[in-house]
C-alpha positions as CSV (number, residue, x, y, z in Angstrom):
1,T,181.0,31.3,39.9
2,G,181.6,31.2,36.3
3,A,178.1,32.2,35.0
4,V,177.3,33.6,31.4
5,A,176.0,37.2,31.2
6,S,172.5,36.8,32.7
7,N,169.7,37.1,30.3
8,A,167.0,37.4,32.8
9,D,166.4,41.4,31.8
10,Q,167.3,40.5,28.1
11,S,164.8,37.7,27.1
12,Y,165.1,36.1,23.7
13,G,161.7,36.2,22.0
14,G,162.5,34.2,19.0
15,E,160.5,35.1,15.8
16,G,158.7,38.3,16.4
17,G,160.1,38.6,19.9
18,T,162.0,41.5,21.5
19,V,165.7,41.7,23.0
20,G,166.0,43.8,26.0
21,A,164.0,45.1,28.7
22,G,163.4,48.3,30.8
23,D,162.2,51.7,29.9
24,V,163.2,52.4,26.2
25,S,161.8,54.9,23.9
26,S,159.3,53.7,21.1
27,D,161.9,54.3,18.5
28,D,164.5,52.1,20.5
29,H,161.7,49.5,20.9
30,S,160.9,49.5,17.2
31,A,164.6,49.1,16.2
32,E,165.1,46.1,18.7
33,S,161.8,44.4,17.6
34,S,163.0,44.7,14.1
35,V,166.2,43.3,14.5
36,S,165.0,40.4,16.8
37,E,162.4,39.3,14.2
38,D,165.4,37.8,12.0
39,A,167.7,37.0,14.9
40,T,168.8,33.6,15.7
41,W,169.3,32.5,19.4
42,I,172.9,32.4,18.8
43,S,173.1,36.0,17.3
44,W,171.0,37.2,20.2
45,F,173.1,35.6,23.0
46,C,176.4,36.9,21.4
47,S,174.7,40.5,21.5
48,L,174.1,40.7,25.0
49,K,176.1,43.0,27.0
50,G,178.6,41.3,28.8
51,N,179.1,38.4,26.1
52,E,181.5,40.2,23.8
53,F,184.2,37.5,24.4
54,F,181.9,35.1,22.5
55,C,181.9,34.7,18.8
56,E,178.8,33.2,16.7
57,V,179.3,29.4,16.3
58,D,178.3,28.3,12.8
59,E,175.1,26.0,13.3
60,D,176.7,23.5,10.8
61,F,179.4,22.7,13.5
62,I,176.7,22.3,16.1
63,N,174.5,20.1,14.0
64,D,177.5,17.7,13.6
65,D,177.2,15.2,16.3
66,F,180.8,14.4,16.4
67,N,181.7,17.9,17.6
68,L,179.3,17.6,20.6
69,T,180.7,14.3,21.7
70,G,180.5,14.0,25.6
71,L,178.4,17.1,26.2
72,S,175.3,15.4,27.0
73,S,176.6,14.1,30.2
74,Q,177.7,17.5,31.3
75,V,174.5,19.5,30.7
76,A,171.0,18.8,32.1
77,Y,168.0,18.9,29.7
78,Y,170.6,18.5,26.9
79,N,168.2,17.8,23.9
80,Y,166.1,20.7,24.8
81,A,168.9,23.0,25.4
82,L,170.4,22.0,21.9
83,D,167.0,22.6,20.4
84,T,166.9,26.1,22.1
85,I,170.4,27.0,20.7
86,L,169.2,25.9,17.2
87,D,165.9,27.5,17.4
88,V,163.8,24.3,17.2
89,D,160.4,24.8,18.6
90,I,159.8,23.1,21.8
91,P,156.1,22.4,22.5
92,E,154.7,24.2,25.5
93,S,153.1,21.4,27.1
94,E,156.2,19.5,27.4
95,L,157.9,21.9,30.0
96,D,156.6,23.9,32.9
97,D,157.7,27.2,33.7
98,K,160.5,26.2,36.0
99,Q,161.7,23.6,33.7
100,Q,161.7,26.2,30.8
101,E,163.8,28.5,33.0
102,L,166.3,25.8,33.7
103,V,166.6,25.0,30.0
104,E,167.3,28.5,29.1
105,V,170.3,28.7,31.7
106,T,171.6,25.2,30.4
107,A,171.4,26.3,26.8
108,E,173.9,29.1,27.9
109,T,176.0,26.8,29.4
110,L,175.9,24.4,26.5
111,Y,176.7,26.9,24.0
112,G,179.6,28.1,26.1
113,L,181.1,24.5,26.0
114,I,180.5,24.2,22.4
115,H,182.2,27.5,21.8
116,A,185.2,26.4,23.5
117,R,185.6,23.8,21.0
118,Y,184.6,25.8,18.0
119,I,187.4,28.6,18.4
120,L,189.9,25.7,18.2
121,T,188.7,25.2,14.3
122,V,189.9,27.2,11.5
123,R,186.5,28.9,11.0
124,G,186.4,29.7,14.8
125,M,189.8,31.3,14.9
126,H,189.0,33.4,12.1
127,A,186.0,34.6,13.8
128,M,188.1,35.4,16.8
129,L,190.6,37.0,14.7
130,K,188.4,39.7,13.7
131,K,187.3,40.4,17.4
132,Y,191.0,40.6,18.4
133,K,191.8,43.1,15.7
134,E,188.8,45.0,16.8
135,G,190.2,45.1,20.3
136,A,186.9,43.3,21.8
137,F,188.9,41.5,24.5
138,G,190.4,44.5,25.9
139,R,194.1,45.6,26.5
140,C,196.7,44.6,28.8
141,P,196.6,46.7,32.1
142,R,200.4,46.5,32.5
143,V,202.0,49.7,31.8
144,H,205.1,48.6,29.9
145,C,202.7,46.4,27.4
146,S,201.4,49.8,26.2
147,G,198.0,48.7,25.4
148,Q,198.6,45.3,23.8
149,A,195.6,43.6,22.9
150,V,194.6,40.4,24.9
151,L,192.9,37.2,24.3
152,P,190.5,35.3,26.5
153,V,191.8,32.2,28.3
154,G,190.4,29.9,30.9
155,Q,192.4,28.3,33.7
156,S,190.5,25.0,33.4
157,D,188.6,23.3,31.0
158,M,186.0,22.1,33.2
159,P,183.0,24.3,33.7
160,R,182.5,26.1,37.1
161,N,186.2,25.8,38.2
162,S,187.2,29.3,37.5
163,T,186.2,32.5,35.7
164,V,187.7,33.7,32.4
165,K,191.0,35.7,32.5
166,I,192.8,37.6,29.8
167,F,196.2,36.6,28.5
168,C,198.7,39.2,27.1
169,P,200.9,37.8,24.5
170,M,203.4,40.5,25.4
171,C,204.2,39.9,28.8
172,W,202.7,36.3,28.9
173,D,200.8,36.9,32.0
174,I,197.1,36.6,32.6
175,Y,194.8,39.2,34.5
176,F,191.2,39.7,35.4
177,P,189.0,41.2,32.8
178,R,188.5,44.9,33.2
179,S,184.5,44.8,33.0
180,R,182.6,43.3,35.7
181,H,180.3,41.9,33.0
182,H,183.1,39.6,31.9
183,S,184.5,38.9,35.5
184,T,181.7,36.5,36.1
185,L,182.0,34.3,32.9
186,D,183.2,30.8,33.0
187,G,186.6,30.3,31.9
188,A,185.9,26.8,30.5
189,Y,184.0,28.5,27.6
190,W,187.5,29.6,26.0
191,G,189.5,26.8,27.7
192,T,193.3,26.5,28.4
193,T,194.4,26.1,24.9
194,F,192.8,28.9,22.7
195,P,195.1,31.8,23.2
196,H,198.3,29.7,22.4
197,L,196.9,27.9,19.6
198,F,195.5,31.2,18.1
199,L,199.1,32.8,18.3
200,H,200.8,29.8,16.9
201,T,198.3,29.9,14.1
202,Y,198.6,33.6,13.5
203,S,202.4,33.9,14.4
204,N,202.7,37.2,12.7
205,L,200.5,38.8,15.4
206,V,203.0,37.6,18.1
207,P,204.4,40.9,19.5
208,Q,208.1,41.3,20.6
209,R,208.2,40.6,24.4
210,N,209.0,43.6,26.3
211,P,211.5,42.8,29.1
212,E,211.4,46.2,30.7
213,K,210.1,46.3,34.3
214,Y,209.2,48.7,36.9
215,T,211.9,49.5,39.4
216,P,210.8,50.7,42.8
217,R,212.8,53.7,43.9
218,I,213.4,55.8,47.0
219,K,214.8,59.3,46.2
220,I,217.7,60.3,48.5
221,F,218.5,64.2,48.9
222,L,220.4,66.6,51.1
223,I,218.9,69.3,53.2
224,G,221.8,71.4,54.6
225,N,224.1,69.0,56.2
226,R,221.5,66.1,56.8
227,R,220.8,63.1,54.4
228,C,217.1,62.7,54.0
229,K,215.0,60.4,52.0
230,S,211.6,61.2,50.6
231,S,208.7,59.4,51.8
232,A,207.5,56.4,50.2
233,T,203.8,55.8,49.5
């Protein structure tokens, strides 16, 4: 569990490559090709359907070794994965097809772990703030929260432990994301701290808590001299 959105059908072509697969019109194909010519791996990855919860991590952050401390022991093919994220060419002779596929998957995992650290920085929170205001993370499904915008949260900081959830700042509870594309994302890519530090930083966005709760009721009514109650479903 806890995978990123699969790019098996939406491969990254790098310079001159294309994003997407399947039957598309020539106009659509041209548009995708023109966009992908200048697209970085990071912008391509974040544009994939199902990866809307991710923001684009600044390459300056990734290039600072201090920010990546400890990640090399958590990710296989670490150096190749990092090169993939930063669009560094990897000689074709160094990896066979199977290894290349593993590197592509590992790059997604590494990016997620870097992302969890980045969104705790000032620049990272600012990027997530824009998404939050746009409602990119969805709305609280609780009726009494009246469509309150939510934030992504992990239940663990270690990968492959649980999938991402959404945290509502009005009712202070967590829920499964509404989209099936988001329900498979690893919660460690946002971590346990992010939404709470975000709301502490942007305290003006903290909504007033709504204490109202739904109260189950069974309606009692009279028919003639008989006392009846409506059936409950």
